[in-house]
C-alpha positions as CSV (number, residue, x, y, z in Angstrom):
1,M,20.1,19.0,-65.1
2,T,20.2,20.9,-61.9
3,T,23.2,23.2,-61.5
4,N,23.7,25.5,-58.6
5,T,25.8,28.6,-58.6
6,P,29.3,28.0,-57.0
7,S,29.7,29.7,-53.7
8,S,32.1,32.6,-53.2
9,S,34.3,30.3,-51.0
10,S,34.8,27.7,-53.8
11,S,38.5,28.7,-54.1
12,R,39.2,27.8,-50.5
13,S,41.2,24.6,-50.1
14,S,43.4,23.1,-47.5
15,S,46.2,20.6,-47.5
16,V,45.7,19.8,-43.8
17,G,44.0,16.6,-42.8
18,P,42.9,13.6,-44.8
19,V,39.9,13.0,-47.0
20,L,37.4,10.6,-45.3
21,V,35.8,8.2,-47.8
22,L,32.6,6.7,-46.5
23,G,31.8,3.3,-48.0
24,G,35.5,3.2,-48.8
25,T,35.4,-0.5,-49.8
26,G,32.3,-0.2,-52.0
27,K,31.8,0.3,-55.7
28,T,32.3,4.0,-55.7
29,G,34.3,4.5,-52.5
30,R,37.2,2.1,-53.3
31,R,37.8,3.7,-56.7
32,I,37.8,7.2,-55.2
33,A,40.1,6.1,-52.4
34,A,42.5,4.6,-54.9
35,K,42.6,7.7,-57.0
36,L,43.1,10.0,-54.0
37,S,46.0,7.8,-52.8
38,A,47.5,7.8,-56.3
39,R,47.5,11.6,-56.2
40,G,49.3,11.5,-52.8
41,V,46.3,12.8,-51.0
42,G,45.9,11.6,-47.4
43,T,43.0,9.2,-47.4
44,R,41.0,7.7,-44.6
45,I,38.9,4.7,-45.8
46,A,35.8,4.0,-43.7
47,S,33.8,0.9,-43.6
48,R,31.6,-1.2,-41.2
49,A,34.5,-3.6,-40.8
50,P,37.6,-1.9,-39.5
51,G,41.0,-3.2,-40.6
52,R,44.7,-2.3,-40.8
53,D,44.1,0.2,-43.6
54,R,40.6,1.5,-42.7
55,V,38.5,3.0,-39.9
56,R,35.2,1.8,-38.6
57,F,32.1,3.7,-39.7
58,D,28.5,2.4,-39.3
59,W,25.5,4.6,-40.0
60,S,23.6,2.6,-37.4
61,D,26.2,3.1,-34.7
62,R,26.6,6.8,-34.1
63,S,29.5,6.2,-31.7
64,S,31.6,5.4,-34.8
65,W,31.0,8.7,-36.5
66,D,33.2,11.1,-34.4
67,P,36.4,9.0,-34.4
68,A,36.1,8.6,-38.2
69,V,35.5,12.2,-39.1
70,T,37.7,14.0,-36.5
71,G,40.7,15.6,-38.2
72,A,39.3,15.1,-41.8
73,R,39.2,18.1,-44.1
74,A,36.8,16.7,-46.7
75,V,34.3,13.8,-46.7
76,Y,32.8,11.7,-49.5
77,V,29.3,10.8,-48.2
78,V,27.5,7.7,-49.2
79,D,24.2,7.3,-47.2
80,S,22.8,4.1,-45.7
81,E,19.9,4.0,-48.2
82,G,17.6,3.2,-45.3
83,P,14.4,5.0,-44.2
84,T,16.4,7.2,-41.8
85,A,19.1,8.1,-44.3
86,A,18.2,11.8,-44.5
87,E,18.2,12.2,-40.7
88,E,21.5,10.4,-40.4
89,V,23.2,12.5,-43.1
90,R,21.9,15.7,-41.5
91,D,23.3,14.8,-38.1
92,F,26.6,13.5,-39.5
93,A,27.0,16.6,-41.6
94,A,26.4,18.8,-38.5
95,L,29.0,16.8,-36.7
96,A,31.5,17.1,-39.6
97,A,30.9,20.9,-39.7
98,G,31.6,21.1,-35.9
99,R,34.8,19.1,-36.4
100,G,36.1,21.6,-39.0
101,V,35.4,19.6,-42.2
102,E,35.6,22.0,-45.1
103,R,33.9,20.0,-47.9
104,L,31.2,17.4,-48.2
105,V,30.7,15.5,-51.5
106,L,27.5,13.5,-51.6
107,L,26.6,10.5,-53.8
108,S,23.0,11.0,-54.8
109,A,21.3,9.7,-58.0
110,R,19.9,11.3,-61.2
111,V,16.7,9.3,-60.9
112,W,15.8,10.9,-57.5
113,D,15.4,14.2,-59.4
114,E,13.3,12.5,-62.1
115,L,10.8,10.4,-60.2
116,P,7.6,11.9,-58.6
117,D,8.5,13.1,-55.1
118,P,5.5,14.8,-53.6
119,D,6.8,14.7,-50.0
120,G,10.4,15.6,-50.9
121,T,11.9,12.5,-49.4
122,L,14.0,11.5,-52.4
123,L,16.2,14.6,-52.3
124,A,16.2,15.0,-48.5
125,T,19.8,13.8,-48.2
126,E,20.9,16.4,-50.7
127,R,19.3,19.1,-48.6
128,A,20.9,17.8,-45.5
129,V,24.3,18.3,-47.0
130,Q,23.5,21.6,-48.6
131,E,22.3,23.1,-45.3
132,A,25.1,21.8,-43.1
133,G,27.6,24.7,-43.5
134,P,30.7,23.3,-45.2
135,E,31.2,23.6,-49.0
136,W,29.2,20.9,-50.7
137,T,29.0,19.2,-54.1
138,V,26.3,16.7,-55.1
139,L,26.9,13.9,-57.6
140,R,23.8,12.6,-59.4
141,P,25.0,9.6,-61.4
142,A,23.1,7.6,-64.0
143,W,22.9,3.8,-63.8
144,F,26.4,2.4,-63.2
145,A,28.0,0.5,-66.1
146,Q,29.7,-1.6,-63.4
147,N,26.4,-2.8,-62.1
148,F,26.6,-5.5,-64.8
149,T,29.5,-7.0,-63.0
150,E,29.2,-5.8,-59.4
151,A,25.5,-5.6,-58.5
152,P,24.6,-8.8,-56.7
153,W,21.1,-8.9,-58.2
154,L,22.3,-8.3,-61.7
155,A,25.7,-9.8,-62.3
156,P,24.7,-13.5,-61.6
157,L,21.9,-13.2,-64.2
158,L,24.4,-12.0,-66.8
159,A,26.8,-14.7,-65.8
160,G,23.9,-17.2,-66.4
161,G,23.6,-16.0,-70.0
162,E,20.2,-14.2,-69.9
163,L,19.5,-10.9,-68.3
164,R,15.7,-10.7,-67.4
165,L,14.6,-7.2,-66.3
166,P,11.3,-5.2,-66.5
167,A,13.0,-2.4,-68.4
168,G,11.5,-3.1,-71.8
169,A,13.4,-1.3,-74.7
170,G,14.2,1.7,-72.6
171,R,17.6,3.4,-72.8
172,E,20.0,4.6,-70.2
173,P,23.3,6.5,-70.6
174,F,25.3,4.1,-68.4
175,L,28.0,5.8,-66.4
176,D,31.5,4.4,-66.1
177,L,32.5,4.6,-62.4
178,E,36.0,5.7,-63.3
179,D,34.4,8.9,-64.5
180,L,32.4,9.3,-61.3
181,A,35.5,8.7,-59.3
182,D,37.4,11.4,-61.2
183,V,34.7,13.9,-60.6
184,A,34.5,13.0,-56.9
185,V,38.3,13.4,-56.5
186,A,38.2,16.8,-58.2
187,A,35.3,18.0,-56.0
188,L,37.1,16.7,-52.9
189,T,40.5,18.3,-53.6
190,E,40.2,21.1,-56.1
191,P,38.6,24.6,-56.1
192,G,35.6,25.4,-58.3
193,H,33.1,22.7,-57.4
194,A,31.4,24.1,-54.3
195,G,27.7,24.6,-54.6
196,R,27.5,22.4,-57.7
197,T,25.2,19.6,-58.5
198,Y,26.6,17.4,-61.3
199,S,24.4,15.2,-63.5
200,L,26.8,12.4,-64.4
201,S,26.2,9.9,-67.2
202,G,27.8,8.3,-70.2
203,P,27.8,10.3,-73.5
204,R,24.8,8.5,-75.1
205,A,21.9,6.3,-74.0
206,I,21.7,2.6,-75.0
207,G,19.2,-0.1,-74.2
208,F,19.9,-3.1,-72.0
209,A,19.8,-5.2,-75.2
210,D,22.6,-3.0,-76.7
211,A,24.6,-3.2,-73.5
212,V,24.3,-7.0,-73.2
213,A,25.3,-7.3,-76.9
214,E,28.4,-5.2,-76.3
215,I,29.3,-7.3,-73.2
216,S,28.8,-10.4,-75.3
217,R,31.2,-9.2,-77.9
218,A,33.8,-8.2,-75.4
219,S,33.6,-11.4,-73.4
220,G,33.2,-13.9,-76.3
221,R,30.1,-15.4,-74.6
222,T,26.6,-15.7,-76.0
223,L,24.5,-13.4,-73.8
224,T,20.9,-12.2,-74.2
225,Y,18.5,-9.7,-72.7
226,R,14.9,-10.5,-72.2
227,P,12.3,-8.0,-71.0
228,V,9.9,-9.3,-68.4
229,T,6.9,-8.0,-66.6
230,E,7.0,-6.5,-63.1
231,D,5.3,-9.6,-61.7
232,E,7.7,-11.9,-63.4
233,F,10.6,-9.9,-62.1
234,R,9.2,-10.0,-58.5
235,A,8.7,-13.7,-58.6
236,E,12.2,-14.4,-60.0
237,M,13.8,-12.1,-57.4
238,A,12.0,-14.0,-54.7
239,E,13.0,-17.3,-56.1
240,R,16.6,-16.2,-56.0
241,G,16.3,-15.2,-52.4
242,F,16.4,-11.4,-52.6
243,P,14.4,-9.5,-50.0
244,A,11.2,-7.9,-51.2
245,E,12.4,-4.5,-50.0
246,L,15.2,-4.6,-52.6
247,T,12.8,-5.7,-55.4
248,E,10.4,-3.0,-54.6
249,M,13.2,-0.4,-54.8
250,L,14.4,-1.8,-58.1
251,V,11.0,-2.1,-59.9
252,P,10.3,1.6,-60.3
253,L,13.9,2.3,-61.4
254,Y,13.6,-0.3,-64.2
255,L,10.2,1.0,-65.2
256,H,11.6,4.5,-65.3
257,I,14.3,3.3,-67.7
258,G,11.7,1.5,-69.7
259,R,9.9,4.8,-70.3
260,D,13.2,6.4,-71.4
261,G,12.9,8.5,-68.3
262,S,16.7,9.0,-68.0
263,A,17.7,8.7,-71.6
264,E,18.9,12.3,-71.9
265,P,22.7,12.3,-71.1
266,G,23.9,14.6,-68.4
267,D,26.9,16.9,-68.9
268,G,28.4,16.8,-65.4
269,V,31.5,15.0,-66.4
270,R,32.4,17.6,-69.0
271,E,31.4,20.5,-66.6
272,A,33.6,19.1,-63.8
273,L,36.6,17.8,-65.7
274,G,36.6,19.6,-69.1
275,R,36.4,16.3,-71.0
276,E,33.7,14.0,-72.3
277,A,32.5,11.0,-70.4
278,G,33.6,7.5,-71.6
279,E,31.6,5.4,-73.9
280,F,30.1,2.1,-72.6
281,A,32.6,0.3,-74.9
282,R,35.5,1.7,-72.9
283,Y,34.1,0.0,-69.8
284,T,33.6,-3.3,-71.6
285,A,37.1,-3.2,-73.2
286,R,39.0,-3.2,-69.9
287,T,36.6,-5.5,-67.9
288,E,37.1,-9.2,-67.3
289,F,33.5,-10.2,-67.2
290,F,33.6,-13.9,-66.3
291,P,37.0,-14.6,-64.6
292,Q,37.9,-18.2,-64.2
293,P,38.6,-19.6,-60.7
294,H,42.2,-20.3,-60.0
């Protein structure tokens, strides 16, 4: 795990201005926004589609950045995942600093620190936030447990009864997003997290077969996991209509899991919150996997 020394300004905090949550309707953002609101923290939810309770923010439309960030005291940053993500985050972070934002909390990924990165592109968004000026915290999560129900390329396979992935018998310490949200809220609102990079995961690594068996028990449905080759996965993703760009992003991630490349649990949840991360069974116990249409 990569851990940086907290800055001397880590005790600084302010109650003035809301917390801006980029991707505020997404998997991580909506959970963070809900927990901030439950604490009584002023929260500004940002998404590409504005609404009564959210502001418009679009990485591809820079005119939307300033209205969204002006007046905020902290920002949860989720990048665009596109080829210009690092440039966008760098420019947005500079704008945020100029508008008086005190804290930036970036969603990164554990795997970006584990895969070969000869040209330094995988961690470029982290550097963009770290060099911007405001206090920063980087969150490097493991594979989300909630991907089984919320990832559009994964959940339909599970619902169909057979999960077919090129991950072999590899193991992953799947992270409950409730834990990630708790860490993010702490970093956005409490002292002691500035200059920290948290490696976030569940407490132990399990294989996809184990995860699917646990979901099968929790849901009462017969579900199976079948390892497939890279080429089989590519062909099946194409047959299901997913773009090749998504498939080529996923293949090395699954192969990395297949090599047990991320099997070692991270201790970021305990470091940030003083408690252990939740087991995968905690996620399955409270999740409705196959809701019936009304």
